N, C-alpha and C positions, 0 to 999 in steps of 0.2 A: 503494499499499500504506500501511496506517496500522495501527489497532489497534481492539480492542473488548474490553469487560468482560464476561467470563463469570460472574463471581461476586465477591462482596464480603463482608467480615466485620469486625468490630469487637470491641474488648475493652478493659475497664479494670480497675484494682484494685478490691478489695472495700471498703475503707475510704474513705468519703464524708467529706471535710473540709469543714464548713460555716463559713460567715462568722462564726457566732457562736462557734464554736471558736476561730478565729483571733483574735477580739476578746479572748479571754482570754490570748493569747500576746503580742501585740503592741498597741500603741496605734492601734486602730482600731475598727470598728464595722460591723455589717451594713449600716447605711445609707450609711456612708462607702464601702464596697466597691461595693456594688451601683449606687449612683447614678453613681459614677466609672467603672466597669467593666463593669457588667451581669452580674458574676459573683456567684452566690449560693451555689454549692460547687463543688468539684472532687475528683478521686479521686487518692489518694496511696499509691504502694507501700508496703507494711508488712512483710508475710512474702512477696509476690510478687517475683520477679525480671522484669527487662524482657523476658527470654526467655519467661517463662511467659505474660504478656499476649500477646506476639507470636504465640505458638504457638496460643493461644485465637483470635485474629483469623484467622491463616493457615488453620488448620484448618476454620473456619467457611467461609472464601472456597472453599477447596479442595473442600468438600463439595458447595456450591451448583453450583460449575462443572462437577462431574463429572470434572475433570482429576486424574489420579493423579500423585503424587510422581515416579515414574519417567518421567513425560512431560515433566516441566519441563525447559526449556532454559536458564534463567537465574533467579536469585533477587536481587533488588536490595532493600536496606534504606536507605531515607532515615533518617538518625539522627544525632543530634549525637555520641553515644557510647552503645555497648551496654554490658552488664555488664562487659565486659572491652574493653580497647584491642586486645589479640590474644587469641583470634580475634576475627574480624568477627562481628558480630550476625547477618549473613546466612549465614555459615558454620555457626553453631550451629542457625540454624533448618534448614538443609539437612541437617544431621545428624539432628535431631530427627525431620524429616519422612521420613526416609530416601530422600532426593534424591540424585542423583549428578551435578547440573549444576553449572557454575561459580556463584558467588555472590560479591557484594561490597557495601560499604556506600558511601553517598554522604552527604557533609554539606553542604547547603545551607540549614541550620537549618530555619525554618518553612516555607521555599519547596521543601522537599526532595521532597515528592510530587509536585509540578508538573516539578521537574527530572527525576525518575525516569520520569515518562511520557515526557518528551523522548528519554531514552536508551533506552527501551523501543521507542519509534517508529523510532529509527536501527537497531536490531537487526532489528526487522522488515522494515524497508525494505531491508536488506542481505541479506535471506533467511537471517539466521543463527539465527532462532528461530521456533518454532511456538507455544509457551505460555511465558508468563513469570508469575512471583509477584513482586509489589511489597508489602512490609510496612514501612509507615512507622510508626515507634515512638519515642517519647521518654520518658525519666524526668527531667523538669525538677527534681522535688522534691530531687535531690542536686546541683544546680547553683545553687540560690538560697540567698540568706542569709535564714534563718529569723528573723532580728532586724530585718530591713529590711521595714517595712511597706509601702514603695513597690513592691516587687517580689514578696514572698513571697506576696501574695494573689491573684497573677495566674495561676500555672502549676498545671497538673496533668499527671498521667501518663497514657498511653494508648496504643493501637495500632489501627491500621487497615490492611487488607490487600485487594487486588484481584488476581484471576486474570485475565491477558490472553491474546488470541488475535490471530492476524491479522485484519484487517478494515478497514473503512473509516469508522469512527466518530469518530476524532479528526479534527476539520475544520481547527483551526488550534491553534498553541502558539507561545508566545513566553516565553523566559526571559532575565534580565539579571542582570549583577552589577556593582557598583560598590565597589571595596575600601575598606572604611572600618571601623577598629576603635574609633573615638572614640564612636560613638553606642550600640553594642550589642556586648559582648563578653564572653566567659568565659575568663579567663587559664588556661592550662594549668599542670599540676604540674610543677615544675623538678627533682624526684627529689632524690637527696641526693648529688650530685656534689660532691667536696671541691674541685673547680677552678672551679665556677660562681660568678661575682662579681656577677651582676645582680640578686639579689634574688629573692624569691619571693612574689608577690601572692596572696592568697586566691583560690581557684579558684571563685569566686562569679560570678553574672551581674551585671554593670554595665550600666546602661541610663540613657540621657538621654531621658525619656519624651516631652518636647514635641517634640523633633526627630524622634524615631522616629514620632511621630503623623504629623507633616506628610509624612514620606516614605512612610509607609503609604498615607495616602489619596491622595497624587499618584501613587504606583505603581500602585494598584488603578485609579484612574480611566485612566490612561495605558494600561496594558496591556490592560484590557478593551476600551477603545476600539479599540486597535490590532488585537487579534484579531478583532473583530466587523467592523472595515473589510476586513480580509484576504478575508473570506468573503462580504461583502456583505450582511452582516446588520444589523439594527437591535435595539436592547435590547428592543424589544417581543416579538422572535421568540424570546426565551428564556424557557423554563418556569421554570428555577431558577438562581439564582446562588449558589454556594457559596463564600464567602470564608473566609480564615484567620481562626480566631476568637481574636483578640489582645485586642480591647475593643470593646464595643458601640458606642462613641462613634466609633471609627476606622469600623466598619462602616457606621453611619447617616450618617455624614458623606460617605462615597464613594457610598453608595447615592443620597443627595441629589442629589449632583453629576451623577450618571449617569442620574437620573431612573427609578430602579427602583420598581415598584410592591411594596407591602408582601407581597403573595402570591408574588412572585419571589424575594424574599430569605430565604436559609436561615441560622438562627443556633442556636447550641448552647451559646454561651459562657456562659450562665447556669448550665448543668449540668456542663459539663466544664472551664470555665476556658480557658486558652491550654495546649493540649497539643502545641505546636510542628508538626513535620511530620506528626503524626497527626490533626490537627483536621479538615482536609477529608475524608480518607478514612473517618474515624468517621461524619461526617454523611451522606456519600454512601451508606455502608452502611446507616444508617437508613432513608433515603429509598427505597432499594431493597427493603429488607426489608419496610417498610410498604406498598409499593405506590404510595406518592406519586408516585414517578418511574415513568413507563411507556415502553415501546418507542417510540421516534421523538421523545421529548422532547429538547430542547436544553437542555443545561446549561453554564454557564460556571463554571469553577474559577479563583480567583485567591488569590494568596499573595505574602507578603513577609517578610523575615526578616534575621537577621545575615548579614553578608557585605559589603557589604549586598547582598541578593538578593531578586529578585521574579520573578514569573511568572504567565500567565494561559494558559488553553486553552479551546476550545470542543469540547464532545463530543455526540455523538447517542447516546442511550441504546438 
């Protein structure tokens, strides 16, 4: 037993933040950003909530799948944080859809979608579900320091959703974790306790770019190689590789080491920036919607993120 995708959907805010706009906010330029990251624009929430774009993505996936909210057995939301700490973003989606199934969020940062697939597989394998909804969504615009040109140029907001059923299309999956808050972290709010004496660092993303770059490339190469070996496949058997969209240089470095052809590699970082857990399902939704991915195609998904976490899987469409 494994799983298969019945439908996919994607959504992003209406406001497109270009590099030229950013260059008027911090000491940067379109050339500086695009040559170092590959990013030319990203979408940022202005009037939308994260729930708003989640519902757009989820509704699209549900309509394509033909599955009704009453048929869902579980909703999983990979996210760093929803609009609220409580209730969970998944519970708010459940309410808006009119579903009655259990729902929970998971936080594996940018690897969240691959983690969610692993959880979903376990539920299907245990016979505990027939249909599931995964909605991966992050609003990174509220976690970055907009005065720091090293990080504020990288991230965008977005959501991607898939409806899953029992099937045999997930051929192999691997997830990893190595606890490390020194390279990539977002400190939490300490509230206003009169008893707390530990200080209150700004709740902005802090990142050591060079070290994260090395971790990302090594993780992608290792994880993709491992899942291919598990099923006895070669990289040439793969139709598309959809990596987490953090930085074009990371993606290209890993692709070169893996021997990927240009037509195998899927990128959207130029249009979306880094949308964290949503980056892979957004592009997966695009490929399915356009018909570029067809039934029987073999796809590899690969992600890495804060935690430090990483993961990869092989799926047949």
